ZABAVO-39081 format. One record per residue (C-alpha): x, y, z. Coordinates in nm, 2 decimals, always signed. Layout:
<sites>
site u:X; v:Y; w:Z
...
</sites>
This chain:
<sites>
site u:+2.11; v:+0.52; w:+0.30
site u:+2.19; v:+0.16; w:+0.21
site u:+1.93; v:+0.01; w:+0.45
site u:+1.66; v:+0.20; w:+0.26
site u:+1.76; v:+0.03; w:-0.07
site u:+1.77; v:-0.31; w:+0.09
site u:+1.44; v:-0.26; w:+0.25
site u:+1.28; v:-0.17; w:-0.09
site u:+1.36; v:-0.52; w:-0.22
site u:+1.19; v:-0.70; w:+0.07
site u:+0.90; v:-0.46; w:+0.07
site u:+0.84; v:-0.49; w:-0.30
site u:+0.83; v:-0.87; w:-0.27
site u:+0.60; v:-0.86; w:+0.03
site u:+0.35; v:-0.61; w:-0.13
site u:+0.34; v:-0.82; w:-0.45
site u:+0.32; v:-1.16; w:-0.28
site u:-0.06; v:-1.20; w:-0.32
site u:-0.06; v:-1.13; w:-0.69
site u:+0.27; v:-1.32; w:-0.74
site u:+0.11; v:-1.63; w:-0.61
site u:-0.08; v:-1.66; w:-0.94
site u:+0.25; v:-1.65; w:-1.13
site u:+0.47; v:-1.85; w:-0.88
site u:+0.53; v:-1.67; w:-0.55
site u:+0.88; v:-1.68; w:-0.39
site u:+0.93; v:-1.99; w:-0.18
site u:+1.07; v:-1.99; w:+0.17
site u:+1.42; v:-2.10; w:+0.05
site u:+1.44; v:-1.81; w:-0.20
site u:+1.34; v:-1.56; w:+0.07
site u:+1.60; v:-1.70; w:+0.31
site u:+1.86; v:-1.68; w:+0.04
site u:+1.76; v:-1.32; w:-0.03
site u:+1.80; v:-1.21; w:+0.34
site u:+2.14; v:-1.38; w:+0.37
site u:+2.26; v:-1.21; w:+0.05
site u:+2.13; v:-0.87; w:+0.17
site u:+2.33; v:-0.92; w:+0.50
site u:+2.64; v:-1.02; w:+0.30
site u:+2.60; v:-0.72; w:+0.07
site u:+2.57; v:-0.48; w:+0.36
site u:+2.87; v:-0.62; w:+0.53
site u:+3.09; v:-0.60; w:+0.22
site u:+2.97; v:-0.25; w:+0.12
site u:+3.03; v:-0.11; w:+0.47
site u:+3.38; v:-0.26; w:+0.45
site u:+3.42; v:-0.09; w:+0.11
site u:+3.49; v:-0.42; w:-0.06
site u:+3.28; v:-0.33; w:-0.36
site u:+3.40; v:-0.63; w:-0.56
site u:+3.25; v:-0.88; w:-0.31
site u:+2.95; v:-0.65; w:-0.26
site u:+2.88; v:-0.66; w:-0.63
site u:+2.91; v:-1.04; w:-0.63
site u:+2.63; v:-1.05; w:-0.37
site u:+2.42; v:-0.81; w:-0.58
site u:+2.46; v:-1.03; w:-0.89
site u:+2.33; v:-1.33; w:-0.69
site u:+2.03; v:-1.12; w:-0.58
site u:+1.97; v:-1.02; w:-0.94
site u:+1.98; v:-1.39; w:-1.04
site u:+1.74; v:-1.47; w:-0.76
site u:+1.49; v:-1.19; w:-0.82
site u:+1.56; v:-1.05; w:-1.17
site u:+1.25; v:-0.83; w:-1.18
site u:+1.32; v:-0.64; w:-0.86
site u:+1.49; v:-0.30; w:-0.92
site u:+1.68; v:-0.29; w:-0.58
site u:+1.95; v:-0.55; w:-0.66
site u:+2.02; v:-0.39; w:-1.00
site u:+2.05; v:-0.04; w:-0.84
site u:+2.28; v:-0.17; w:-0.57
site u:+2.49; v:-0.34; w:-0.84
site u:+2.52; v:-0.01; w:-1.03
site u:+2.64; v:+0.16; w:-0.72
site u:+2.91; v:-0.10; w:-0.66
site u:+3.03; v:-0.11; w:-1.02
site u:+3.04; v:+0.27; w:-1.03
site u:+3.26; v:+0.27; w:-0.72
site u:+3.49; v:+0.02; w:-0.90
site u:+3.52; v:+0.25; w:-1.19
site u:+3.33; v:+0.02; w:-1.43
site u:+3.12; v:+0.29; w:-1.58
site u:+2.97; v:+0.10; w:-1.87
site u:+2.86; v:-0.19; w:-1.66
site u:+2.73; v:+0.05; w:-1.40
site u:+2.52; v:+0.24; w:-1.65
site u:+2.38; v:-0.09; w:-1.78
site u:+2.28; v:-0.20; w:-1.43
site u:+2.13; v:+0.14; w:-1.36
site u:+1.92; v:+0.12; w:-1.68
site u:+1.80; v:-0.22; w:-1.57
site u:+1.69; v:-0.09; w:-1.23
site u:+1.50; v:+0.20; w:-1.40
site u:+1.33; v:-0.04; w:-1.65
site u:+1.21; v:-0.25; w:-1.35
site u:+1.05; v:+0.04; w:-1.17
site u:+1.32; v:+0.20; w:-0.95
site u:+1.18; v:+0.49; w:-0.75
site u:+1.36; v:+0.77; w:-0.58
site u:+1.46; v:+1.05; w:-0.82
site u:+1.59; v:+1.27; w:-0.55
site u:+1.81; v:+1.00; w:-0.41
site u:+1.93; v:+0.90; w:-0.76
site u:+2.04; v:+1.26; w:-0.83
site u:+2.23; v:+1.29; w:-0.50
site u:+2.37; v:+0.94; w:-0.45
site u:+2.75; v:+0.97; w:-0.40
site u:+2.80; v:+0.61; w:-0.53
site u:+2.69; v:+0.73; w:-0.88
site u:+2.89; v:+1.05; w:-0.89
site u:+3.12; v:+0.91; w:-1.16
site u:+2.82; v:+0.85; w:-1.39
site u:+2.66; v:+1.20; w:-1.38
site u:+2.84; v:+1.34; w:-1.69
site u:+2.71; v:+1.05; w:-1.90
site u:+2.40; v:+1.15; w:-2.10
site u:+2.25; v:+0.81; w:-2.03
site u:+2.25; v:+0.90; w:-1.66
site u:+2.03; v:+1.20; w:-1.73
site u:+1.80; v:+0.98; w:-1.93
site u:+1.76; v:+0.75; w:-1.63
site u:+1.68; v:+1.05; w:-1.41
site u:+1.41; v:+1.17; w:-1.65
site u:+1.25; v:+0.82; w:-1.67
site u:+1.24; v:+0.78; w:-1.30
site u:+1.09; v:+1.13; w:-1.26
site u:+0.83; v:+1.06; w:-1.52
site u:+0.75; v:+0.73; w:-1.36
site u:+0.71; v:+0.88; w:-1.02
site u:+0.46; v:+1.14; w:-1.15
site u:+0.28; v:+0.87; w:-1.35
site u:+0.35; v:+1.05; w:-1.68
site u:+0.47; v:+0.73; w:-1.84
site u:+0.14; v:+0.56; w:-1.78
site u:-0.19; v:+0.61; w:-1.95
site u:-0.44; v:+0.85; w:-1.79
site u:-0.76; v:+0.67; w:-1.68
site u:-1.06; v:+0.88; w:-1.74
site u:-1.38; v:+0.84; w:-1.54
site u:-1.75; v:+0.90; w:-1.61
site u:-1.96; v:+1.15; w:-1.44
site u:-2.18; v:+1.01; w:-1.16
site u:-2.52; v:+1.17; w:-1.10
site u:-2.54; v:+1.33; w:-0.76
site u:-2.16; v:+1.34; w:-0.72
site u:-1.93; v:+1.63; w:-0.76
site u:-1.61; v:+1.53; w:-0.94
site u:-1.28; v:+1.72; w:-0.93
site u:-0.96; v:+1.63; w:-1.10
site u:-0.60; v:+1.76; w:-1.06
site u:-0.24; v:+1.68; w:-1.15
site u:-0.03; v:+1.83; w:-0.87
site u:+0.35; v:+1.86; w:-0.94
site u:+0.44; v:+1.70; w:-0.61
site u:+0.18; v:+1.42; w:-0.61
site u:-0.01; v:+1.18; w:-0.83
site u:-0.28; v:+1.28; w:-1.08
site u:-0.61; v:+1.21; w:-0.91
site u:-0.99; v:+1.22; w:-0.92
site u:-1.19; v:+1.33; w:-0.62
site u:-1.55; v:+1.22; w:-0.58
site u:-1.74; v:+1.42; w:-0.32
site u:-2.09; v:+1.52; w:-0.21
site u:-2.21; v:+1.85; w:-0.38
site u:-2.34; v:+1.96; w:-0.04
site u:-2.01; v:+1.93; w:+0.15
site u:-1.89; v:+2.26; w:+0.29
site u:-1.60; v:+2.39; w:+0.49
site u:-1.82; v:+2.39; w:+0.80
site u:-1.95; v:+2.04; w:+0.73
site u:-1.67; v:+1.87; w:+0.53
site u:-1.66; v:+1.51; w:+0.40
site u:-1.39; v:+1.28; w:+0.54
site u:-1.14; v:+1.16; w:+0.29
site u:-1.10; v:+0.80; w:+0.18
site u:-0.79; v:+0.71; w:-0.01
site u:-0.82; v:+0.41; w:-0.25
site u:-0.50; v:+0.21; w:-0.27
site u:-0.49; v:+0.00; w:-0.59
site u:-0.39; v:-0.36; w:-0.62
site u:-0.08; v:-0.46; w:-0.83
site u:-0.15; v:-0.47; w:-1.20
site u:-0.43; v:-0.21; w:-1.23
site u:-0.60; v:+0.09; w:-1.08
site u:-0.91; v:-0.09; w:-0.96
site u:-1.09; v:+0.24; w:-0.98
site u:-1.39; v:+0.08; w:-1.16
site u:-1.46; v:-0.13; w:-0.85
site u:-1.49; v:+0.16; w:-0.60
site u:-1.60; v:+0.47; w:-0.79
site u:-1.96; v:+0.34; w:-0.83
site u:-1.98; v:+0.37; w:-0.45
site u:-1.92; v:+0.74; w:-0.46
site u:-2.28; v:+0.86; w:-0.42
site u:-2.34; v:+0.62; w:-0.13
site u:-2.02; v:+0.72; w:+0.04
site u:-2.10; v:+1.09; w:-0.01
site u:-2.44; v:+1.03; w:+0.17
site u:-2.24; v:+0.90; w:+0.47
site u:-2.02; v:+1.20; w:+0.48
site u:-1.72; v:+1.07; w:+0.29
site u:-1.52; v:+1.17; w:-0.02
site u:-1.34; v:+0.91; w:-0.23
site u:-1.00; v:+0.98; w:-0.39
site u:-0.86; v:+0.76; w:-0.67
site u:-0.54; v:+0.79; w:-0.86
site u:-0.57; v:+0.83; w:-1.24
site u:-0.21; v:+0.81; w:-1.36
site u:+0.05; v:+0.59; w:-1.20
site u:+0.26; v:+0.28; w:-1.24
site u:+0.00; v:+0.02; w:-1.13
site u:+0.25; v:-0.27; w:-1.11
site u:+0.34; v:-0.20; w:-0.75
site u:+0.36; v:+0.03; w:-0.45
site u:+0.69; v:+0.16; w:-0.31
site u:+0.76; v:+0.35; w:+0.01
site u:+0.82; v:+0.65; w:-0.21
site u:+0.48; v:+0.61; w:-0.37
site u:+0.32; v:+0.61; w:-0.03
site u:+0.51; v:+0.93; w:+0.07
site u:+0.42; v:+1.10; w:-0.26
site u:+0.05; v:+1.01; w:-0.21
site u:+0.04; v:+1.15; w:+0.15
site u:+0.26; v:+1.45; w:+0.11
site u:+0.18; v:+1.56; w:-0.25
site u:-0.16; v:+1.43; w:-0.35
site u:-0.33; v:+1.46; w:-0.01
site u:-0.16; v:+1.79; w:+0.05
site u:-0.32; v:+1.92; w:-0.27
site u:-0.66; v:+1.78; w:-0.18
site u:-0.64; v:+1.96; w:+0.15
site u:-0.68; v:+2.29; w:-0.04
site u:-1.03; v:+2.18; w:-0.15
site u:-1.31; v:+2.34; w:+0.05
site u:-1.54; v:+2.07; w:+0.20
site u:-1.28; v:+1.80; w:+0.24
site u:-1.14; v:+1.69; w:+0.57
site u:-0.79; v:+1.54; w:+0.51
site u:-0.71; v:+1.50; w:+0.88
site u:-0.65; v:+1.14; w:+0.95
site u:-0.77; v:+1.00; w:+0.61
site u:-0.91; v:+0.65; w:+0.58
site u:-0.70; v:+0.40; w:+0.38
site u:-0.89; v:+0.15; w:+0.17
site u:-0.69; v:-0.11; w:-0.02
site u:-0.73; v:-0.44; w:-0.20
site u:-0.45; v:-0.70; w:-0.22
site u:-0.12; v:-0.51; w:-0.26
site u:-0.30; v:-0.19; w:-0.18
site u:-0.42; v:-0.34; w:+0.14
site u:-0.07; v:-0.45; w:+0.23
site u:+0.07; v:-0.10; w:+0.18
site u:-0.22; v:+0.03; w:+0.39
site u:-0.11; v:-0.20; w:+0.68
site u:+0.25; v:-0.09; w:+0.63
site u:+0.16; v:+0.28; w:+0.64
site u:-0.06; v:+0.22; w:+0.95
site u:+0.21; v:+0.02; w:+1.13
site u:+0.46; v:+0.31; w:+1.07
site u:+0.23; v:+0.58; w:+1.21
site u:-0.09; v:+0.43; w:+1.35
site u:-0.24; v:+0.76; w:+1.48
site u:-0.21; v:+0.93; w:+1.14
site u:-0.51; v:+0.74; w:+0.99
site u:-0.87; v:+0.75; w:+1.08
site u:-0.95; v:+0.39; w:+0.97
site u:-0.84; v:+0.10; w:+0.75
site u:-1.06; v:-0.10; w:+0.50
site u:-0.88; v:-0.41; w:+0.38
site u:-0.98; v:-0.67; w:+0.12
site u:-0.76; v:-0.98; w:+0.08
site u:-0.46; v:-0.83; w:+0.27
site u:-0.28; v:-0.98; w:+0.57
site u:-0.07; v:-0.85; w:+0.86
site u:+0.25; v:-1.03; w:+0.76
site u:+0.61; v:-0.95; w:+0.69
site u:+0.91; v:-1.16; w:+0.55
site u:+1.11; v:-1.34; w:+0.82
site u:+1.49; v:-1.41; w:+0.80
site u:+1.44; v:-1.78; w:+0.82
site u:+1.22; v:-1.78; w:+0.51
site u:+0.85; v:-1.74; w:+0.46
site u:+0.63; v:-1.49; w:+0.63
site u:+0.57; v:-1.40; w:+1.00
site u:+0.28; v:-1.21; w:+1.15
site u:+0.33; v:-0.83; w:+1.17
site u:+0.40; v:-0.71; w:+1.52
site u:+0.17; v:-0.45; w:+1.67
site u:+0.32; v:-0.10; w:+1.69
site u:+0.38; v:+0.03; w:+2.04
site u:+0.16; v:+0.33; w:+1.98
site u:-0.17; v:+0.44; w:+2.14
site u:-0.29; v:+0.50; w:+1.78
site u:-0.36; v:+0.13; w:+1.74
site u:-0.66; v:+0.18; w:+1.98
site u:-0.79; v:+0.48; w:+1.78
site u:-0.79; v:+0.33; w:+1.43
site u:-1.08; v:+0.10; w:+1.35
site u:-0.99; v:-0.18; w:+1.10
site u:-1.25; v:-0.34; w:+0.86
site u:-1.13; v:-0.67; w:+0.70
site u:-1.27; v:-0.90; w:+0.44
site u:-1.09; v:-1.23; w:+0.38
site u:-1.19; v:-1.55; w:+0.21
site u:-1.21; v:-1.85; w:+0.44
site u:-1.04; v:-2.05; w:+0.17
site u:-0.76; v:-1.79; w:+0.15
site u:-0.44; v:-1.89; w:+0.34
site u:-0.43; v:-1.54; w:+0.48
site u:-0.75; v:-1.61; w:+0.68
site u:-0.54; v:-1.83; w:+0.91
site u:-0.32; v:-1.52; w:+0.99
site u:-0.63; v:-1.32; w:+1.09
site u:-0.77; v:-1.60; w:+1.30
site u:-0.43; v:-1.62; w:+1.48
site u:-0.39; v:-1.26; w:+1.56
site u:-0.75; v:-1.15; w:+1.61
site u:-0.78; v:-1.24; w:+1.98
site u:-0.45; v:-1.07; w:+2.08
site u:-0.52; v:-0.76; w:+1.88
site u:-0.86; v:-0.73; w:+2.04
site u:-0.71; v:-0.79; w:+2.38
site u:-0.49; v:-0.48; w:+2.35
site u:-0.77; v:-0.26; w:+2.22
site u:-0.74; v:-0.27; w:+1.84
site u:-1.09; v:-0.19; w:+1.71
site u:-1.10; v:-0.48; w:+1.47
site u:-1.39; v:-0.61; w:+1.25
site u:-1.32; v:-0.92; w:+1.04
site u:-1.55; v:-1.10; w:+0.80
site u:-1.45; v:-1.44; w:+0.68
site u:-1.63; v:-1.49; w:+0.35
site u:-1.74; v:-1.85; w:+0.30
site u:-1.60; v:-2.04; w:+0.01
site u:-1.38; v:-1.76; w:-0.12
site u:-1.01; v:-1.75; w:-0.18
site u:-0.79; v:-1.45; w:-0.25
site u:-0.99; v:-1.20; w:-0.46
site u:-1.23; v:-0.91; w:-0.46
site u:-1.49; v:-0.99; w:-0.20
site u:-1.73; v:-0.70; w:-0.20
site u:-2.08; v:-0.80; w:-0.30
site u:-2.40; v:-0.62; w:-0.20
site u:-2.40; v:-0.76; w:+0.16
site u:-2.04; v:-0.68; w:+0.22
site u:-2.09; v:-0.32; w:+0.09
site u:-2.39; v:-0.28; w:+0.32
site u:-2.18; v:-0.40; w:+0.61
site u:-1.90; v:-0.16; w:+0.52
site u:-2.14; v:+0.13; w:+0.50
site u:-2.29; v:+0.05; w:+0.84
site u:-1.94; v:+0.03; w:+0.98
site u:-1.84; v:+0.36; w:+0.81
site u:-2.15; v:+0.52; w:+0.96
site u:-2.03; v:+0.43; w:+1.31
site u:-1.68; v:+0.56; w:+1.23
site u:-1.83; v:+0.89; w:+1.10
site u:-2.02; v:+0.92; w:+1.43
site u:-1.69; v:+0.90; w:+1.62
site u:-1.73; v:+0.54; w:+1.74
site u:-1.47; v:+0.27; w:+1.73
site u:-1.66; v:-0.04; w:+1.60
site u:-1.51; v:-0.37; w:+1.69
site u:-1.64; v:-0.71; w:+1.56
site u:-1.93; v:-0.77; w:+1.31
site u:-2.24; v:-0.57; w:+1.41
site u:-2.44; v:-0.89; w:+1.47
site u:-2.18; v:-1.00; w:+1.72
site u:-2.11; v:-0.66; w:+1.88
site u:-2.48; v:-0.58; w:+1.94
site u:-2.67; v:-0.87; w:+2.10
site u:-3.04; v:-0.90; w:+2.01
site u:-3.29; v:-0.78; w:+2.26
site u:-3.47; v:-1.06; w:+2.44
site u:-3.82; v:-1.13; w:+2.31
site u:-4.11; v:-1.09; w:+2.55
site u:-4.27; v:-1.43; w:+2.63
site u:-4.60; v:-1.47; w:+2.45
site u:-4.91; v:-1.47; w:+2.66
site u:-5.12; v:-1.78; w:+2.66
site u:-5.47; v:-1.74; w:+2.52
site u:-5.75; v:-1.79; w:+2.77
</sites>
């Protein structure tokens, strides 16, 4: 239980690292301090020394005041100490900063002493509304000629819009692509114009239309896969088996995280400005270790990264070793570009060619120009 809360702090920082760079990303010293404080908190909490555990939480709050995890853990410690007013204040701060996990919140034994307080019920309602996206504005979309559009708001998932080919049938379904938004916005306007082209290749595109766009959490990912995709699976003409994850920046990071947890669950990954990294205890980031799962050889990965982006060095470092163990990896280093949206006409054409191979059951690896050598030209005959 407690490990899950601590993990959410590090995960939130990792997933927002790219966007945070524009506003001052956490430095290696801060990350090292965070991990040390998390270990101290866990040690004191397990020893039931809630006073010292709360001290560690306050230091984490001071270090990363915008992260909900430290505030939530502080509320738990204060509630255990019988300091109800302070605990409610800390819980409200966690909710205001985007705490997710309404089921856990309602059942958490640490907070049992707060459940009779009406402010606790208000916190539960806010978290529930946030998880369903009802606290965010709905993003409408325009009709696209030649594309069938379906919208739904499932109770267990996120409100969504599905773009699919009008000719898709149960006997000849379109494969599902899940768009994973960057932090700070839906990004739907960047990918929905591709819907007709994707439909012609045998794919359907799903975008979320109501969510907290600030970040992704582990619970968001679960809600997407279990609730939203579960609802889409009822739609005739859509193949939700092993969906394709397509993400930009923080969305790409969560795609990599989901793939690393269960590689065989996804049909492919499409990543723009995302990197296979994780925080390391000594500070900074380390390369993400490959999962020990045969699924890594069955999930093609398409990557766009700017050659002026620091993340390009990570891909250059891991590319040979990933290929060596059979990861079907295609990486394009975009000249002169830093962290950002990298899809232009050429990149979209390359992606569509790659998706065509995936749809045909192939496992493309490497840019098409490198993977398929040109045929030798016949020597020209000399004129007599």
